[in-house]
Phi, psi and omega in degrees: 000147173287162178277112183264003185291139176222163177237135173242097189063233178272359182279121179259127182239141181289338173203166187275012185263125179233165174259145180275141180303140177088354181244359187222015181056227174256016182088324183299326182293342184253359188291344175279348185250336186211147176284105185301331185282357175267358180264139183296323179197143179243117178262114186284169185301157183305133181240132180242168181297310180253158177300148177228136180280339185084182183276160177295156174281155354285144182226016171219146178212137178278143176230164176302122180060032178177196180208158173247140174224147176219047183299320176085033174058041177299123176194167185265011175092161187293327181292322174297318179302313182298317186279325189245324184270313183307316179301334181276339185246351189294338183257006175290129188276064170204180180278110176266117188241138182257129174275123185251130179232164179190172180245357172206159186306318183298326178298311179303311185296316181293318179297315180297321180297320179294316181291333179303333181278357181270111189303321187262018171249102188276353184200160169232157174241120180274123175268098183266017175273005182281148178288132179274105186296334180282345181244033174075017176096000177290133182296143178305321190277006181264000175223148179299321180296314181297318179297313182297322182298312183286323179295317180298318180295320180288321181301328181292335184244356184236121187249011176257193183292126184247111178257137179244122182269121188265144176275139176275354186274055184222167179284313182224101185290336179293327178295318179292319180298317179293326177295318178295318178299314181295333181272358174117009178294141176273340183196158171237143175243141182197145012249154166285182185292152175273144180286126180213181178206164178223145184234138171270106186295324182293319181272349183056040181224154174293148180284320180278143179297333182266005183072302178251161179202182183269125180265134178220176179109182188306327184297336184270354187304313181301324178291315179298317181298317179297317182291321177298316179299316180296313184291322181299331178277343187264339183236163179261343180280159180296145178250135175251124184261138175205158180131095176079018178281113185248345184202180183296325181296316176302316182298316179298322179299319179293322177296315178299326181286350176124359178286135176276341177205168180225160174238143177247129184242270186305326181300336178298331180286336181272316180222105184298343182256014186298328182300312181293322178296322179293317178300317178294322179293322176297317179299315179299319179299313181299316181295319181296327183262004175078023177270141179273333186221147176296336179296338180292339182253356181291118181073020185271012178298130178265114184248000000 
């Protein structure tokens, strides 16, 4: 076998395959279908300071080559996570990573501080695509200032690996990535979902209760791939690529574009074991092309 090990900051992973937040539950829901310990990292569903009910139904819609979701970060809050979920996942032999969300800077910082005390959670991923309630609902991640503000606040209270998940709904994603890097991020992951909508023509109404929602799936891959390539050239910290990765070939393309690791999201709903299959496919690719390590192909795109 080729050496599939990669590093994201101080985070050591047995392979570059991770699960995307919101598509894999807490990992426990998938353990009957796949060996969780064969996955490089599992990013659990978005966690907020206080419990959230999420958005009203309907909040999912199928699209050609993808899906829309407007779940709204439904979860029982970080204290529930600490008391009830953490004891169930802390001994899984892979990197269990918590996706942290909030509606104001203080929420992010307090949630991150609480998770910082959990010995077997080696990293968090900040979802900065959330609306900043103090700034009229504009997402933190759509401006360099907003991104830097929340990353800086979390960095002061969180001393493990800090991954920042970037929104693609911006003019220049490299500017946001550099702001996150400058504020102390150890890595950036991209892309989060693209803003989209679906309409029921017969009823003349939007399908989602929120009208718009986040689009993911195979259709977004070319955009995600382009943004990963741009960001990997703009920052010195590791980049984690995601967006429409459905198989090993997609994953290899993201690695060639400069991603040090990848996340699989929507594909988990189609094949619960896709993560392990992708890791095996990356290994086969490396062996066929005579590479000893996956690190040999990271950023190896010839332009």
